[in-house]
N, C-alpha and C positions, 0 to 999 in steps of 0.2 A: 406228669412224672416221666422221666426217661432215663434209662440206665445205659451204662457203657459196657465195655467188654470186647474181647477179640471175637468178632463175628464175621461169618462168611457172607452175610446178607444184610443189606440195609433197606430202609423203606424207600419208596419211590420219591419221597420228598428229599432224600439225602443224596450223598454222592453216588457216582456210578457204581453199580455192583454187577452181579450175575445177570442172567437172562431175565428180561422183563416182558410180560405179556399183559397188555391192557391194565397197567397199573399194578399187576401182581408180580412180586419179586420172588423168584424161585431159586433155591440153592441146593447143593448136594446135602443129603441128610434130611430132607423133608421139612426143613424150616421154611415157612413162607411168611413174608411180611407184606401187608397191604396197607398203604397209607397215602392219602392224597394231600394231607396237610402236615405242616411241621409239628402240630400239636396232637396228632392222632395217628396211631398205627395199630394194626391187628397182627399179632404173632401167632402162628399155628405150628404145632409140632406133633408128629406121630412117629412112633418107632415101628409101625407096621412095615414089614419087608426090609427092615434095616438090620444088617448083621449084628449079632449080639455084642461084639467087641467095639462097635461104633456107637452104641446107644448112650453110654454114660457121657462121652465127650459131647454128643449131640445135645443131651439134656442140660449139661453144664452151660453150653453156649446159649441155649434157649433162656435159661434162668437169668444169665447175665445180661442178655439183651432185652428180655420182655418182662422180667419180674424184679429181681434184685441180684447183686453179686453174691454168689454162693457156690460152694463146692457140691458136687453130686457124687456120691460114693456108692458103688455096687454093694449089695448085701451078699454074704457068702452063700455060694451055691444056688443063687436065684438070678436068672436073667432079668435085666431091667426092661420094663415096658411102660409106656406112657402115652397119653393123648391129652394135649392141653391147648387152650386158646387164651391168649392174653390181649386185653384191650388197654393200650397205654394212652391215657388222656391227660389233659392239664389238671393237676392236683387230684388225680385218681388213677388207679390201675385195677382192672378186674381180671381175675384168673379163674377159669372154669376147666375142670377135667380131673384126671386121676393118674396115679403112678404106683407101680409095685416093683419090688426087687431092687430098690435103691433108696437111699436117704439123702435129704438135702440139708447141708450144714452151712450156716452163716458163721464163719470162723472168726477167731480173735484177730487175725490179720485183716480180714475183709471188713470188719466193723470200723476200721480206721478210715474208710472211704467217705465218711461224713453223711451218709444216708441215715436220716433220723425218722424215716417213715414208720407208721403204725399200720398193722394189718389185722383186720378181723378175719379169722380163719373159721369157716363154717364146714363142718364135716357132714356131708349129705347122706353118706352111707358107709358101712364098714366101720373100722376103728382106726383112728389116726393118733399116733404118739407125737407129743411135742415136749421138748425139754428147753427150759430157759429160766434164768434167774434162780438156779438151784432147784427148780420144780420139774417134776416129770408128770405130765398129764396124759390121760387117754381119753380122747374125744369119741363119744359114741354118736350114732346117727342123730342128726338134728342139733347137736351141741356146738358151741362156738367158743372162741377165745381170742383175746386181743394180744398180739405179739409186737415186739419192737425191733427194728433193724439195728438199733444201737447196742443190742445184747447178743451174745453168742447163743445161737438157737439151732436145734436139730429137729427136723420134721421127718417122720418115718411112718409109712403106712403099715399098720400091724395086721389089718384084716382088709381084704380087697374091697374097694369102694371108690367113691368120688368126692370131690370137695369144691368149695367156692371160696374165694377171698377177695376182699376189698382193701386196697392199700392206699393210704392218704398221707400227705406230709403232716408232721407233728404240729407245725404252726397253724394248720387249718383246724385240727381237731381239739387241740389243747384249750382254746378259749370257749369251746362249746360244751365241755363236760366238767363235772365238779372236780375230779382229781384223775388226770390222765394216767399218772404213774400207778395209782392204786388200781386202775382198771386192767392193767397188763397182767396176763397169766391168771385171770380168774375165770373159771368155767362159767359159761353163759348157757343156762338151760334152754331147751328147745322152745318152751312156752314163754320166753321172755318177751315183753311188749316190744313190738316192732321188728323182731328178728325175721319172722317168716315174711313179713311185708317187705323188708329190705331185700331179701334174697329173691322173692318173686318179682319185685320191681326191676332189679338188676338183670335177671334172666330175661325179662320181657324186653328191656332196652336192647339187649344183645340179639335176641331172636327176631325182633322187628326192625333191626338195623337202624334204630333211631339215633344212635351215636354217630352215624355217618353224616348227619345234618348238623352244621355248626351251631345253629340256634338251639336245637334240641340237645346237643351235646353239653352246652353250657348249663342249660336248665336241668338236664338229667344229673350232672355231677353235683349241682347244688342240692338237689333232692336226696342224692345218695349221702352227702355229708349230713344232712338233717336227720335222716333215718338212722345213720350210724350213731349220731349223738343220742338219739332217743334210746337205742339199744343199750348204750354204755352208761347212761345216766346223765341226761342233759341238765345244764344249769336252768334256772327258772326262765331266763330270757330265751335261751336256745330252745327250750321245750315249747315255749309259746310260739316261736317262729316255726318250729317243726310242725306243730299242730295246724298252722295256717298254710304251710307250703308243702313240706315233704310227705307227710302222712296222707293228705288229701290227694296229692298227685299220684302217689303209689297205689292208693285204693282205687282211684279211677282207672289207672293203667291195668290193675289186676282185674277189675270189673270188665273192662274191654276185652282182656285176654280170655276170660271165662265165657263171655258172650260169643266171641269170634270162634271159639272151639266147641261151643255147644249150641250154636244158633239153629241147628236142624231140629232140636227138641221143641215140640209144640207146647210142652208144659213149662218151658223156660220163661221166667217172669222176674219182675223187679224184686219180688219177695224172696224167690229162691236164690237169686244172686246175692241179695243183701244178707241172707242167712249165711251163705258161704263166706262172706267177708266179715261177718260179725257186727253188722251195722243195721240200722233201721231202713226200711224201704224209702222213707222220706229223705233220710240223709243221702242215700244213693242217688235219688232223683235230683237233689240239689247239686251233687257233684257233676252230673251230666249237664244240668242247666248252666252251671258256671263255665262249662266248656262249650256252651253254645248249642247244645243238642238236648234231646230227651232220651230216656232209656229206650222207649219204643222206636224212635227214629234210628238210633244206632243199631238196634236189633234188626230192624227191617233192612237197613243198609247192608248189614253182613249177610243176611239171607239172599238178598238180590245179587250181591257179588258172587256168592257161591253158585247161584243159579246161572249167572252169566258165564262163569267158567265152565260149568257142566254143559251148557248149550254149545260151546265152542270146541269141546273136546270130542274126538272121534269115538272114544270109549262109550259115550252116552248117546251116540247118534240114533240108536234104535229105541231109546226110552222116550215115551210121550212127554210132551211139555207138562201135562197135568201131573205126571208122576214126579218129574223134577221139582215142580212147585211144592208138592207134598213132602218130597225128600228133604228139601232145605228148610222146612218148618212152616210153610203157609198152609192154613186150613181151608182157605177159600180161593178157588181158581180165579174168579172174577177180580177179587182184590189183588191177587198176585199180578194179573195182567195189567191192571191200572197202575200199580206201583212200578212195575217194570218199564212201562212206556214212559212214565213220568221221569224215571231215573235215567233212561238210556235213549229216549226219543225214538224208540223203535219197539216192535213187538218181539216176543221171544222167538217166533218163527223167522222173523227177519234176521235176527242175530244168528240163529242156527244155519240159515241158508247162506250166510256170508254177505248178505246185502247190507248189513249194518254192523258196527263194532261197538 
């Protein structure tokens, strides 16, 4: 999905624009676009250090380039402030961030542009007001709603917070759910099946930069479609596909994220991670086996990576190797040394001294 608009900055895949540094396109007003492919761009915007009278035009430009054509209007007496990142992909667009002091309006004039995309809006914190199809909703933390670009819509943050949205073409989503029009502007509770899984998976794709790899990008977008259909009420066929593809991929990604960020804990186990995901330990083990690994091998790999980084960083130069081994989650120094040599072909001391990488 890609949107038009009068923009000061284009991706590196497009026509010549402002100053470019290593594939990064920088423009006045802190909009940055980074894209190496015609089908993938990352738009970033921040109003930090931007004069107040320039913020609304800046945000309007960002929306038209990185989200959808919309007006951005200042709220009386409140300066606009925002920080957003938009990932524009084939048949999907991800928006992460927050804004206050302004409202976004998809006007009657703008809906004539032919954009029929549907967006799942997830309010991660604070309160978000959305008006569409004669309904005025207030989304509280964790709640979500599906909106349509074919309808006049107003988005306005009523209480400071942040959000996430996934926008897809109507033609992709319509065949996957029972009644796409009935799903629009229905509040989706926080505990809806698949909602947290969808958000966690999308955030993990962004944080791990998986979308920069073409093969991962295609697979990731397919999984996002599947999970979105699950959240909204998939048809029997789509639900079956989702169970085989999207949910399993998202759960595995979430498991890897939990392990990578908690690998230092010696009590981390397949049982504790499975409990966090709401699945059985055996189910989690099968997810790793289908990926060509085991839970234990992935956990050990993450601990070794952390130890390798610490051994090469000056901040840990005075810390004994044994302390580093225990810090990253190993309970046995001999086992740590054997695993480290097997993984890197060198001892921890060799890596620390610079004799091996």
